[in-house]
N, C-alpha and C positions, 0 to 999 in steps of 0.2 A: 428265259430270250435266245434266243438263238440267230438273231438277227445281227450283223457285220456292219457296220458301219465304218468301218476302215478297208471295207471290202476292194476299195479303189486303190489303196495305199500298199503297193509291194511289202509281204511279210517275210523275215527271214527268221522269225522262231523257231522254237520258244522261245523268248527271252526270261534269264536267269535274274528271278529276284526270290532274296528269301521271304518267308511266314513275314516276320517281323516289318520289313520294309512293304509288302502288300499290304498289311494290317495296317500301317499306318495312310497307305493310298486310299482305304474304305473312309478312313476316319478322317482326313481331307475331305474327301468329297461329300460327306456329311457335316462338315465344319461347313461346306459352300451354299448347304441348303438355307434358305432365309429362316431365320428365328422363326416368326410367327407360322410358315409351317410344319416345321418339327415342333412346335407348343401344339398342332392340332394331332400329333400322330397320338395314339390310344393303343394302350399296350399291345407292342411291337416290339422284337427283339431282332438285335442282325447279327448274322453269323458268315463266317470264312468256314469254308471248305473247301478239301480239294479239287474233286467231281461231284457230279450230279450221278445218282446211282439210277437208271429209270427201275420204272416200276413193273412187274410180272405182264400187266397188259400195254406197254408203252413197247416201241422200237428199238432194241439193246444197242444202239449207237445212236440214240439221243443226245446231245449235246446242248447243254447250256449255262450260260453267261453266268444269270442269276435266277430266281424263283423267289415269286410271295406264297406261301400260304395263311390262308386264314379268312376273315371275313371282312371284305373292307367295309369301311367309315359309311357308306351307302346304303348299305344290307346290314348292319346293325337295327335291332328292335330294342326295345327297353328292358327285353327279360338276357339281351346277349351278354352284359358285363355280371351276370352270375353264375361265378363257379367256370369262366372262358379263361381256357391258355390262352397264353399273350400269340401274336400273329408273329411269323416267321420271315423274316427276308433274310436269302443266304447269295452272299457271289461265291462265285464259283473259281478260285485260284488257277485251277490248271486249264482251264479252257480261256481264258482272257489272257494267261501269258504265252501259249501256244500261238493267239493271232498276233500276236504283237511283236516287234522288234524293236524296241527302246523301250525306256523309261516314260517317256513320255506320250508314247502309244499306252502304255499301262493306264497310266494315270487317267489318261481321256477316257478308254474303255470301260476305267471302276466307273470312273463319275457318271458313262452314259447309262450304266448296268444297275448303279444305284437309285439314280432320279428314277428310271425306268421302273423299280420293283416298288420303291414309294406311290407312285404314281398307280401302282396296282391297286394298294391300302386307300389309296382314295378316293378308289373305283372306276379309275381310267384304264381303259381295254386297251389292248396290242392294238387294232385299229388306229383308235386314235392318236397313241402316242406316235405311231409311224405315222400317220398324219401331218402330227408337229415336229418328227423331226427328233424324235428319242425313240427310233424304233427297239 
């Protein structure tokens, strides 16, 4: 996700936040997801990494706030569960901190990014997420 929902807010980032506090923000965002939605998530692991590293065929200056890697629930068939590795949701710490100037902005951006990537797990694409305000 490279959309910046805080673009209208002046940023004086990067905001300094330790790994443990950032991880806690991710956990807080997950705690805000309704239990019935979390219960429907299947075989997905959530990670925090410092930065996205673009692949060999990507623009080298690609910046992502989060990434969903896997097979969305809407695309899984009866054979999917046979030895499939877990899907991965990755939240990238440095780009989020770099666009925020306060703890509150970090908490907000982490929450938006977590919701955005979980939505991809459920098969919701970027266009629809933008329409819904979860760019």
